[in-house]
C-alpha positions as CSV (number, residue, x, y, z in Angstrom):
1,X,115.1,-57.0,-29.3
2,X,111.6,-56.5,-30.5
3,X,109.0,-59.4,-30.5
4,X,105.6,-59.2,-32.0
5,X,102.8,-61.3,-30.7
6,X,100.4,-60.7,-33.6
7,X,99.1,-63.9,-35.0
8,X,98.6,-64.3,-38.7
9,X,95.5,-65.9,-40.2
10,X,97.4,-69.1,-40.9
11,X,97.6,-69.6,-37.1
12,X,93.8,-69.8,-36.9
13,X,92.8,-71.5,-40.2
14,X,94.8,-73.6,-42.6
15,X,93.7,-74.1,-46.2
16,X,95.1,-77.0,-48.2
17,X,94.3,-77.1,-52.0
18,X,95.0,-79.7,-54.6
19,X,93.9,-80.3,-58.2
20,X,92.9,-83.7,-59.3
21,X,94.2,-85.2,-61.5
22,X,97.6,-83.5,-61.2
23,X,98.0,-83.6,-65.0
24,X,95.1,-82.6,-67.2
25,X,94.7,-82.7,-71.0
26,X,93.5,-79.6,-72.8
27,X,89.7,-79.7,-73.0
28,X,89.3,-82.1,-70.1
29,X,87.8,-81.7,-66.6
30,X,89.6,-81.2,-63.3
31,X,88.6,-80.9,-59.7
32,X,89.8,-78.3,-57.2
33,X,89.8,-79.9,-53.7
34,X,89.9,-77.5,-50.7
35,X,90.4,-78.8,-47.2
36,X,90.0,-76.4,-44.3
37,X,91.6,-77.1,-40.9
38,X,90.4,-74.8,-38.1
39,X,92.5,-74.5,-34.9
40,X,90.9,-75.8,-31.7
41,X,88.7,-73.2,-29.9
42,X,87.8,-71.3,-33.1
43,X,84.5,-71.6,-35.0
44,X,83.6,-70.6,-38.5
45,X,80.3,-68.8,-38.6
46,X,77.7,-69.9,-41.2
47,X,76.1,-66.5,-41.0
48,X,77.4,-64.1,-42.3
49,X,77.9,-66.4,-45.3
50,X,81.1,-68.4,-45.8
51,X,82.2,-67.9,-49.4
52,X,84.9,-69.1,-51.8
53,X,85.9,-66.7,-54.6
54,X,88.0,-68.0,-57.5
55,X,90.4,-65.7,-59.4
56,X,89.6,-65.4,-63.1
57,X,91.9,-67.5,-65.3
58,X,91.8,-67.6,-69.1
59,X,92.8,-71.2,-69.1
60,X,90.0,-72.5,-66.8
61,X,86.3,-72.5,-67.0
62,X,84.3,-72.7,-63.8
63,X,80.5,-72.8,-63.6
64,X,80.9,-69.5,-61.6
65,X,83.6,-67.7,-59.6
66,X,81.7,-67.3,-56.2
67,X,80.5,-70.2,-54.1
68,X,78.5,-69.6,-50.9
69,X,78.8,-72.1,-48.1
70,X,75.1,-73.0,-48.4
71,X,75.7,-74.1,-52.1
72,X,78.6,-76.3,-51.0
73,X,76.5,-78.5,-48.7
74,X,78.9,-78.0,-45.8
75,X,77.7,-79.6,-42.6
76,X,76.7,-77.2,-39.8
77,X,76.2,-77.4,-36.1
78,X,73.6,-75.3,-34.1
79,X,74.9,-73.9,-30.8
80,X,73.6,-71.1,-28.5
81,X,76.0,-68.6,-30.1
82,X,74.7,-69.4,-33.6
83,X,75.2,-71.8,-36.5
84,X,78.7,-72.8,-37.3
85,X,80.3,-74.7,-40.2
86,X,81.8,-78.1,-39.6
87,X,84.6,-78.0,-42.2
88,X,85.5,-81.7,-41.9
89,X,84.2,-82.3,-45.4
90,X,86.6,-81.6,-48.3
91,X,85.1,-79.0,-50.7
92,X,85.2,-80.0,-54.4
93,X,84.8,-77.5,-57.2
94,X,84.8,-78.9,-60.8
95,X,86.3,-77.0,-63.7
96,X,87.3,-77.5,-67.3
97,X,90.7,-76.9,-68.8
98,X,90.1,-74.9,-72.0
99,X,91.2,-76.4,-75.3
100,X,93.4,-73.4,-75.9
101,X,95.1,-73.5,-72.4
102,X,98.8,-73.0,-72.1
103,X,100.9,-76.2,-71.8
104,X,102.9,-76.7,-68.6
105,X,102.4,-75.6,-65.0
106,X,99.2,-73.8,-64.2
107,X,97.7,-72.3,-61.0
108,X,94.2,-72.2,-59.6
109,X,93.9,-69.4,-57.0
110,X,91.3,-67.6,-55.0
111,X,90.3,-66.7,-51.5
112,X,88.0,-67.9,-48.7
113,X,85.9,-65.3,-47.1
114,X,84.7,-66.2,-43.6
115,X,83.9,-65.0,-40.1
116,X,85.8,-66.6,-37.1
117,X,84.3,-66.7,-33.7
118,X,86.8,-67.0,-30.8
119,X,86.2,-68.6,-27.4
120,X,85.8,-65.2,-25.7
121,X,82.9,-64.4,-28.1
122,X,84.6,-61.9,-30.3
123,X,84.6,-62.4,-34.0
124,X,86.4,-61.1,-37.1
125,X,85.4,-61.3,-40.8
126,X,88.5,-61.9,-42.9
127,X,89.8,-63.6,-46.0
128,X,92.5,-66.1,-46.7
129,X,94.1,-66.8,-50.1
130,X,94.8,-70.2,-51.5
131,X,96.6,-71.6,-54.6
132,X,96.9,-75.0,-56.2
133,X,99.2,-76.0,-59.0
134,X,98.8,-78.7,-61.7
135,X,100.1,-79.5,-65.2
136,X,98.4,-78.9,-68.5
137,X,99.2,-81.3,-71.3
138,X,98.5,-81.1,-75.0
139,X,95.5,-83.0,-76.2
140,X,96.4,-84.3,-79.6
141,X,92.8,-85.3,-80.3
142,X,91.8,-81.6,-80.5
143,X,91.9,-80.4,-84.0
144,X,93.6,-77.0,-84.6
145,X,91.4,-74.4,-86.1
């Protein structure tokens, strides 16, 4: 038997994503909600910059596809090792569902880029992907061109 003791990123950081509302009419706004849960004993460094990168999607319009931690107003704590994020706050990223978006199940996806600091003072910069699903519905108030 062979056992591996390599831990995956999910063992250190859990990202939960939802879209609100779960069902969005074409041409209306939605909100991507990202909740980050960090395992005890691990800290997320505020420097180098924590970032969220959204995957491009023809059905969705975001103000931009990169968001730095400083733009998201995440709370931080100052410690002797540095400045760390306190990811208790849910991150909200607004978007618009395009009028020409496909009808049915759609996905918002991207990745979080971050640096973890472990209790024994070693760190690693890494990424973790996320996805959230929602439903697109036809908006009959939109006139066809």
